[in-house]
Structure formats: structure tokens, C-alpha cells
DSSP file (Angstrom, degrees, kcal/mol; ACC not computed):
  #  RESIDUE AA STRUCTURE BP1 BP2  ACC     N-H-->O    O-->H-N    N-H-->O    O-->H-N    TCO  KAPPA ALPHA  PHI   PSI    X-CA   Y-CA   Z-CA
    1    1 A X              0   0    0      0, 0.0     2,-0.2     0, 0.0    50,-0.1   0.000 360.0 360.0 360.0 133.5   -6.4  -70.6  -10.8
    2    2 A X        -     0   0    0      1,-0.1     4,-0.4    52,-0.0     3,-0.3  -0.517 360.0-150.4 -71.2 138.5   -3.5  -72.9  -10.9
    3    3 A X  S  > S+     0   0    0     -2,-0.2     4,-2.7     1,-0.2     5,-0.2   0.557  77.1  91.7 -88.4  -7.2   -0.5  -71.6   -8.9
    4    4 A X  H  > S+     0   0    0      1,-0.2     4,-2.5     2,-0.2     5,-0.2   0.906  85.6  48.6 -56.4 -46.5    2.1  -73.2  -11.1
    5    5 A X  H  > S+     0   0    0     -3,-0.3     4,-2.2     1,-0.2    -1,-0.2   0.907 113.4  47.6 -63.3 -38.3    2.5  -70.2  -13.5
    6    6 A X  H  > S+     0   0    0     -4,-0.4     4,-2.6     2,-0.2    -2,-0.2   0.897 111.0  50.9 -67.9 -38.3    2.8  -67.9  -10.6
    7    7 A X  H  X S+     0   0    0     -4,-2.7     4,-2.2     2,-0.2    -2,-0.2   0.910 111.1  49.1 -63.5 -40.4    5.4  -70.2   -8.9
    8    8 A X  H  X S+     0   0    0     -4,-2.5     4,-2.5    -5,-0.2    -2,-0.2   0.889 110.9  50.8 -65.1 -38.7    7.3  -70.3  -12.2
    9    9 A X  H  X S+     0   0    0     -4,-2.2     4,-2.5     2,-0.2    -2,-0.2   0.933 110.3  47.8 -63.8 -47.2    7.2  -66.5  -12.4
   10   10 A X  H  X S+     0   0    0     -4,-2.6     4,-2.3     1,-0.2    -2,-0.2   0.910 113.2  49.2 -60.8 -42.7    8.5  -66.0   -8.9
   11   11 A X  H  X S+     0   0    0     -4,-2.2     4,-2.0     2,-0.2    -1,-0.2   0.917 111.6  48.2 -63.3 -43.8   11.3  -68.5   -9.6
   12   12 A X  H  X S+     0   0    0     -4,-2.5     4,-2.1     1,-0.2    23,-0.2   0.889 111.2  51.1 -64.5 -38.4   12.2  -66.8  -12.8
   13   13 A X  H  X S+     0   0    0     -4,-2.5     4,-2.6     2,-0.2    -1,-0.2   0.901 108.1  51.8 -66.8 -40.4   12.2  -63.4  -11.1
   14   14 A X  H  X S+     0   0    0     -4,-2.3     4,-2.0     1,-0.2    -1,-0.2   0.902 110.3  48.8 -62.3 -40.1   14.5  -64.6   -8.3
   15   15 A X  H  X S+     0   0    0     -4,-2.0     4,-2.1     2,-0.2    -1,-0.2   0.883 110.3  51.7 -67.4 -36.7   16.9  -66.0  -10.9
   16   16 A X  H  X S+     0   0    0     -4,-2.1     4,-2.6     2,-0.2    -2,-0.2   0.921 108.9  50.2 -63.2 -44.5   16.8  -62.6  -12.7
   17   17 A X  H  X S+     0   0    0     -4,-2.6     4,-2.6     1,-0.2    -2,-0.2   0.901 109.5  51.1 -59.7 -41.7   17.6  -60.8   -9.4
   18   18 A X  H  X S+     0   0    0     -4,-2.0     4,-1.8     2,-0.2    -1,-0.2   0.900 110.8  48.7 -63.2 -40.7   20.5  -63.1   -8.8
   19   19 A X  H  X>S+     0   0    0     -4,-2.1     5,-1.9     2,-0.2     4,-0.6   0.901 111.0  50.3 -65.7 -41.0   21.8  -62.4  -12.3
   20   20 A X  H ><5S+     0   0    0     -4,-2.6     3,-0.8     1,-0.2    -2,-0.2   0.911 111.2  48.8 -62.7 -42.3   21.4  -58.6  -11.8
   21   21 A X  H 3<5S+     0   0    0     -4,-2.6    -1,-0.2     1,-0.2    -2,-0.2   0.838 112.6  48.0 -66.3 -32.3   23.3  -58.8   -8.5
   22   22 A X  H 3<5S-     0   0    0     -4,-1.8    -1,-0.2    -5,-0.2    -2,-0.2   0.510 104.0-130.4 -85.9  -4.7   26.1  -60.8  -10.1
   23   23 A X  T <<5 +     0   0    0     -3,-0.8     2,-0.9    -4,-0.6    -3,-0.2   0.851  50.5 158.1  55.8  36.5   26.4  -58.4  -13.1
   24   24 A X     >< -     0   0    0     -5,-1.9     4,-2.4     1,-0.2    -1,-0.2  -0.805  24.4-169.8 -94.7 100.0   26.2  -61.4  -15.4
   25   25 A X  H  > S+     0   0    0     -2,-0.9     4,-2.1     1,-0.2    -1,-0.2   0.900  83.7  49.3 -61.2 -44.9   25.0  -59.9  -18.7
   26   26 A X  H  > S+     0   0    0      1,-0.2     4,-2.2     2,-0.2    -1,-0.2   0.918 113.4  46.6 -61.3 -43.4   24.4  -63.2  -20.5
   27   27 A X  H  > S+     0   0    0      2,-0.2     4,-2.9     1,-0.2     5,-0.3   0.858 108.3  56.3 -68.7 -34.1   22.4  -64.5  -17.5
   28   28 A X  H  X S+     0   0    0     -4,-2.4     4,-2.2    -9,-0.2    -1,-0.2   0.926 109.3  47.0 -61.8 -43.3   20.4  -61.3  -17.3
   29   29 A X  H  X S+     0   0    0     -4,-2.1     4,-1.8     2,-0.2    -2,-0.2   0.916 114.3  46.3 -63.3 -44.3   19.4  -61.7  -20.9
   30   30 A X  H  X S+     0   0    0     -4,-2.2     4,-2.0     1,-0.2    -2,-0.2   0.934 115.8  44.7 -63.4 -46.2   18.4  -65.4  -20.4
   31   31 A X  H  X S+     0   0    0     -4,-2.9     4,-2.4     2,-0.2   -15,-0.2   0.816 108.8  56.2 -74.3 -29.3   16.4  -64.7  -17.2
   32   32 A X  H  X S+     0   0    0     -4,-2.2     4,-2.3    -5,-0.3    -1,-0.2   0.927 109.7  47.2 -63.1 -43.1   14.7  -61.7  -18.7
   33   33 A X  H  X S+     0   0    0     -4,-1.8     4,-2.3     1,-0.2    -2,-0.2   0.878 110.8  52.3 -64.7 -37.0   13.5  -63.9  -21.5
   34   34 A X  H  X S+     0   0    0     -4,-2.0     4,-2.2     2,-0.2    -2,-0.2   0.896 108.7  49.8 -66.3 -39.6   12.4  -66.5  -18.9
   35   35 A X  H  X S+     0   0    0     -4,-2.4     4,-2.2   -23,-0.2    -2,-0.2   0.922 110.6  50.8 -63.4 -43.4   10.4  -63.9  -17.0
   36   36 A X  H  X S+     0   0    0     -4,-2.3     4,-1.6     1,-0.2    -2,-0.2   0.909 110.1  49.4 -61.3 -42.2    8.7  -62.8  -20.2
   37   37 A X  H  X S+     0   0    0     -4,-2.3     4,-1.5     1,-0.2    -1,-0.2   0.892 111.5  48.3 -64.7 -40.4    7.8  -66.4  -21.1
   38   38 A X  H  X S+     0   0    0     -4,-2.2     4,-2.4     1,-0.2    -1,-0.2   0.847 106.4  57.4 -70.8 -31.9    6.3  -67.0  -17.6
   39   39 A X  H  X S+     0   0    0     -4,-2.2     4,-2.7     2,-0.2    -1,-0.2   0.878 103.4  54.0 -63.0 -36.5    4.4  -63.8  -17.8
   40   40 A X  H  X S+     0   0    0     -4,-1.6     4,-1.4     2,-0.2    -1,-0.2   0.906 109.4  48.1 -61.8 -41.7    2.8  -65.1  -21.0
   41   41 A X  H  X S+     0   0    0     -4,-1.5     4,-0.5     2,-0.2    -2,-0.2   0.908 111.7  49.2 -64.4 -42.1    1.7  -68.2  -19.1
   42   42 A X  H >< S+     0   0    0     -4,-2.4     3,-1.2     1,-0.2    -2,-0.2   0.921 110.9  49.6 -63.9 -44.0    0.3  -66.1  -16.2
   43   43 A X  H 3< S+     0   0    0     -4,-2.7    -1,-0.2     1,-0.2    -2,-0.2   0.808 105.2  60.0 -65.3 -28.1   -1.7  -63.9  -18.6
   44   44 A X  H 3< S+     0   0    0     -4,-1.4     2,-0.5    -5,-0.2    -1,-0.2   0.602  88.1  85.8 -77.3 -11.4   -3.1  -67.0  -20.3
   45   45 A X    <<  -     0   0    0     -3,-1.2     2,-0.7    -4,-0.5    -4,-0.0  -0.790  68.4-150.6 -93.7 126.7   -4.7  -68.3  -17.1
   46   46 A X        -     0   0    0     -2,-0.5     2,-0.2     2,-0.0    -2,-0.1  -0.862  18.5-135.1 -97.9 115.5   -8.1  -67.0  -16.3
   47   47 A X        -     0   0    0     -2,-0.7     3,-0.1     1,-0.2    -2,-0.0  -0.480  22.5-176.4 -73.4 133.2   -8.7  -67.0  -12.6
   48   48 A X  S    S-     0   0    0      1,-0.4     2,-0.3    -2,-0.2    -1,-0.2   0.790  76.2  -8.5 -90.4 -36.9  -12.0  -68.3  -11.3
   49   49 A X        -     0   0    0      2,-0.0     2,-0.6     0, 0.0    -1,-0.4  -0.984  68.5-121.1-157.1 154.7  -11.2  -67.4   -7.7
   50   50 A X        -     0   0    0     -2,-0.3     2,-0.2    -3,-0.1    -3,-0.0  -0.872  24.3-160.1-104.2 123.1   -8.2  -66.2   -5.8
   51   51 A X     >  -     0   0    0     -2,-0.6     4,-2.3   -50,-0.1     5,-0.2  -0.472  34.8-106.0 -89.7 171.1   -7.0  -68.3   -2.9
   52   52 A X  H  > S+     0   0    0      1,-0.2     4,-2.3     2,-0.2     5,-0.1   0.885 123.1  52.0 -62.4 -38.3   -4.8  -67.0   -0.1
   53   53 A X  H  > S+     0   0    0      2,-0.2     4,-2.4     1,-0.2    -1,-0.2   0.898 108.8  50.0 -66.5 -41.1   -1.8  -68.8   -1.7
   54   54 A X  H  > S+     0   0    0      2,-0.2     4,-2.5     1,-0.2    -2,-0.2   0.920 111.5  48.4 -63.5 -43.3   -2.5  -67.2   -5.1
   55   55 A X  H  X S+     0   0    0     -4,-2.3     4,-2.4     2,-0.2    -2,-0.2   0.904 110.9  51.1 -62.5 -41.8   -2.7  -63.8   -3.5
   56   56 A X  H  X S+     0   0    0     -4,-2.3     4,-2.4     2,-0.2    -2,-0.2   0.919 111.8  46.7 -63.4 -44.0    0.5  -64.4   -1.6
   57   57 A X  H  X S+     0   0    0     -4,-2.4     4,-2.6     2,-0.2    -2,-0.2   0.892 111.9  50.6 -65.3 -40.1    2.4  -65.4   -4.8
   58   58 A X  H  X S+     0   0    0     -4,-2.5     4,-2.1     2,-0.2    -2,-0.2   0.903 111.5  48.4 -64.0 -40.9    1.0  -62.5   -6.7
   59   59 A X  H  X S+     0   0    0     -4,-2.4     4,-2.1     2,-0.2    -2,-0.2   0.907 111.7  49.4 -65.4 -41.5    2.1  -60.1   -4.0
   60   60 A X  H  X S+     0   0    0     -4,-2.4     4,-2.6     2,-0.2    -2,-0.2   0.907 109.2  52.8 -63.9 -41.1    5.6  -61.7   -3.9
   61   61 A X  H  X S+     0   0    0     -4,-2.6     4,-2.1     1,-0.2    -1,-0.2   0.905 109.8  48.3 -60.6 -42.1    5.8  -61.4   -7.7
   62   62 A X  H  X S+     0   0    0     -4,-2.1     4,-2.1     2,-0.2    -1,-0.2   0.884 110.7  50.9 -67.0 -37.5    5.0  -57.7   -7.5
   63   63 A X  H  X S+     0   0    0     -4,-2.1     4,-2.2     2,-0.2    -2,-0.2   0.913 111.4  47.9 -64.3 -43.5    7.6  -57.3   -4.7
   64   64 A X  H  X S+     0   0    0     -4,-2.6     4,-2.4     2,-0.2    -2,-0.2   0.860 108.7  54.9 -66.0 -35.3   10.3  -59.0   -6.8
   65   65 A X  H  X S+     0   0    0     -4,-2.1     4,-2.2     2,-0.2    -2,-0.2   0.922 109.1  47.4 -61.8 -44.5    9.3  -56.9   -9.8
   66   66 A X  H  X S+     0   0    0     -4,-2.1     4,-2.3     2,-0.2    -2,-0.2   0.896 110.1  52.7 -63.6 -41.3    9.9  -53.7   -7.7
   67   67 A X  H  X S+     0   0    0     -4,-2.2     4,-2.2     1,-0.2    -2,-0.2   0.905 110.2  48.0 -62.0 -41.6   13.2  -55.1   -6.5
   68   68 A X  H  X S+     0   0    0     -4,-2.4     4,-2.6     2,-0.2     5,-0.2   0.904 109.5  53.3 -65.8 -40.2   14.3  -55.8  -10.1
   69   69 A X  H  X S+     0   0    0     -4,-2.2     4,-2.2     1,-0.2    -2,-0.2   0.917 109.9  47.7 -60.9 -43.6   13.2  -52.2  -11.1
   70   70 A X  H  X S+     0   0    0     -4,-2.3     4,-2.3     2,-0.2    -1,-0.2   0.925 112.2  49.2 -64.0 -44.2   15.3  -50.7   -8.4
   71   71 A X  H  X S+     0   0    0     -4,-2.2     4,-2.7     1,-0.2    -2,-0.2   0.913 110.7  50.3 -63.2 -41.8   18.4  -52.8   -9.3
   72   72 A X  H  X S+     0   0    0     -4,-2.6     4,-2.5     1,-0.2    -1,-0.2   0.911 111.1  49.2 -63.6 -41.2   18.1  -51.9  -13.0
   73   73 A X  H  X S+     0   0    0     -4,-2.2     4,-2.2    -5,-0.2    -1,-0.2   0.899 111.5  48.8 -65.7 -38.8   17.8  -48.2  -12.1
   74   74 A X  H  X S+     0   0    0     -4,-2.3     4,-2.6     2,-0.2    -2,-0.2   0.929 112.6  48.1 -65.5 -44.2   20.9  -48.4   -9.9
   75   75 A X  H  X S+     0   0    0     -4,-2.7     4,-2.3     1,-0.2    -2,-0.2   0.901 111.3  50.5 -63.4 -40.2   22.8  -50.2  -12.6
   76   76 A X  H  X S+     0   0    0     -4,-2.5     4,-2.4     2,-0.2    -1,-0.2   0.904 111.4  48.5 -63.6 -41.2   21.8  -47.6  -15.2
   77   77 A X  H  X S+     0   0    0     -4,-2.2     4,-2.3     2,-0.2    -2,-0.2   0.912 110.7  50.4 -65.7 -42.5   22.9  -44.8  -12.9
   78   78 A X  H  X S+     0   0    0     -4,-2.6     4,-2.2     1,-0.2    -2,-0.2   0.904 111.0  49.5 -62.3 -40.7   26.2  -46.5  -12.2
   79   79 A X  H  X S+     0   0    0     -4,-2.3     4,-2.5     2,-0.2    -2,-0.2   0.917 109.7  50.8 -64.1 -43.6   26.7  -46.9  -16.0
   80   80 A X  H  X S+     0   0    0     -4,-2.4     4,-2.3     1,-0.2    -2,-0.2   0.894 109.9  50.6 -61.5 -39.5   25.9  -43.2  -16.6
   81   81 A X  H  X S+     0   0    0     -4,-2.3     4,-2.6     2,-0.2    -1,-0.2   0.907 110.2  49.7 -65.4 -40.7   28.4  -42.2  -13.9
   82   82 A X  H  X S+     0   0    0     -4,-2.2     4,-2.5     2,-0.2    -2,-0.2   0.916 110.7  49.6 -63.2 -42.6   31.1  -44.4  -15.5
   83   83 A X  H  X S+     0   0    0     -4,-2.5     4,-2.5     2,-0.2    -2,-0.2   0.910 111.2  49.7 -62.7 -42.4   30.4  -42.9  -18.9
   84   84 A X  H  X S+     0   0    0     -4,-2.3     4,-2.5     2,-0.2    -2,-0.2   0.919 110.8  49.1 -62.6 -44.7   30.6  -39.4  -17.5
   85   85 A X  H  X S+     0   0    0     -4,-2.6     4,-2.6     1,-0.2    -2,-0.2   0.910 112.1  48.7 -62.5 -41.1   33.9  -40.1  -15.8
   86   86 A X  H  X S+     0   0    0     -4,-2.5     4,-1.6     2,-0.2     6,-0.2   0.905 111.3  49.9 -65.0 -40.3   35.4  -41.5  -19.0
   87   87 A X  H  <>S+     0   0    0     -4,-2.5     5,-2.6     1,-0.2     6,-1.0   0.904 112.6  46.9 -64.6 -40.2   34.2  -38.5  -21.0
   88   88 A X  H ><5S+     0   0    0     -4,-2.5     3,-1.3     4,-0.3    -2,-0.2   0.910 109.5  54.2 -66.0 -42.2   35.7  -36.2  -18.4
   89   89 A X  H 3<5S+     0   0    0     -4,-2.6    -1,-0.2     1,-0.3    -2,-0.2   0.804 110.9  45.6 -64.7 -28.3   39.0  -38.2  -18.4
   90   90 A X  T 3<5S-     0   0    0     -4,-1.6    -1,-0.3    -5,-0.1    -2,-0.2   0.403 116.7-113.4 -93.6   2.6   39.3  -37.9  -22.2
   91   91 A X  T < 5S+     0   0    0     -3,-1.3    -3,-0.2    -4,-0.3    -2,-0.1   0.639  92.3 103.5  79.5  13.8   38.4  -34.2  -22.1
   92   92 A X      < +     0   0    0     -5,-2.6     2,-0.3    -6,-0.2    -4,-0.3   0.288  68.5  64.3-111.3   9.0   35.1  -34.6  -23.9
   93   93 A X  S    S-     0   0    0     -6,-1.0     2,-0.3    -5,-0.1    -9,-0.0  -0.804  91.3 -83.9-130.9 170.8   32.8  -34.2  -21.0
   94   94 A X        -     0   0    0     13,-0.3     3,-0.4    -2,-0.3    -6,-0.2  -0.580  31.9-145.2 -73.2 130.0   31.6  -31.8  -18.4
   95   95 A X  S    S+     0   0    0     -2,-0.3     2,-0.4     1,-0.3    -1,-0.1   0.673  92.1  48.4 -73.1 -15.9   34.0  -31.8  -15.5
   96   96 A X  S    S-     0   0    0     11,-0.0    -1,-0.3     2,-0.0     2,-0.1  -0.680  76.9-166.8-126.9  78.5   31.1  -31.2  -13.1
   97   97 A X        -     0   0    0     -2,-0.4     2,-0.3    -3,-0.4    10,-0.1  -0.387  10.9-165.4 -64.7 142.7   28.2  -33.5  -13.7
   98   98 A X  E     -A  106   0A   0      8,-0.8     8,-3.9    -2,-0.1     2,-0.3  -0.870  22.6-105.4-126.9 160.1   25.0  -32.6  -12.0
   99   99 A X  E     -A  105   0A   0     -2,-0.3     6,-0.2     6,-0.3     2,-0.1  -0.670  34.3-148.4 -85.0 139.0   21.8  -34.3  -11.2
  100  100 A X    >   -     0   0    0      4,-3.0     3,-1.4    -2,-0.3    -1,-0.1  -0.211  38.6 -82.3 -91.4-172.3   18.7  -33.3  -13.3
  101  101 A X  T 3  S+     0   0    0      1,-0.3    -2,-0.0     2,-0.1    -1,-0.0   0.759 127.3  59.6 -64.6 -25.5   15.1  -33.2  -12.3
  102  102 A X  T 3  S-     0   0    0      2,-0.2    -1,-0.3     1,-0.0     3,-0.1   0.556 116.5-111.7 -82.1  -6.4   14.7  -36.9  -13.0
  103  103 A X  S <  S+     0   0    0     -3,-1.4     2,-0.3     1,-0.4    -2,-0.1   0.464  82.1 117.7  90.2  -0.8   17.4  -37.7  -10.4
  104  104 A X  S    S-     0   0    0      1,-0.1    -4,-3.0   -24,-0.0    -1,-0.4  -0.682  75.6 -95.1 -99.8 155.5   19.8  -38.9  -13.1
  105  105 A X  E     -A   99   0A   0     -2,-0.3     2,-0.4    -6,-0.2    -6,-0.3  -0.485  37.5-142.7 -69.7 132.9   23.2  -37.4  -13.9
  106  106 A X  E      A   98   0A   0     -8,-3.9    -8,-0.8    -2,-0.2    -1,-0.0  -0.759 360.0 360.0 -95.6 144.5   23.0  -34.9  -16.7
  107  107 A X              0   0    0     -2,-0.4   -13,-0.3   -10,-0.1    -1,-0.1   0.389 360.0 360.0-114.4 360.0   25.8  -34.6  -19.2
């Protein structure tokens, strides 16, 4: 298996993480599309054998995927908290938001 698609995926994921950390909405959209395109390339390659380097890149890609998932969940929670605070400030929300079974704030 050529490692070029995996290297491109890891690079695209790193750029997406940087965009998530910077709260740059336009960059998040661009880099999400880039990750999707590189995933198409990775899926299109049929591996004949896995080298140590290929396994390492695949493991790194999975680690970066998990890091992006955590960041997206944190950003979603922060957004939900802001919406709740705005609703409370305008008198249209529950003054005591609580966490539900999913770990997210219930409104």
C-alpha cells in the first residue's frame, strides 16, 4: 500500500485540528472537506500488505480523529452553554440548566 494517501490524511487532519483550535469557521469547513477528500483516496487504495510505517500512520490518523471528535464535542458543549446563557438573559430560558444523561446541558 502506498503511504501517500495516509500521509495526506494525517496532514489534512492536523490542519483541521489547528482550525478547530483557532475557532476559524471558514478554515474548519475547508479542512473538513480536505479530510473527506483524502479519506476517499485512502478508501480507494487496496492494501496488499501492511508495513510498520503504514500501521504507524493509520494509528496516528485514528488518534487525530479522536482528538478532532473531542474538540468538536467541547465546542458543541460551549455553544450550548452560550445559547442557554443568552436564553436565560432574555428571560426565555431555564435559569438553572442541568446536565442530562448524555452529559450535555438540557434546556
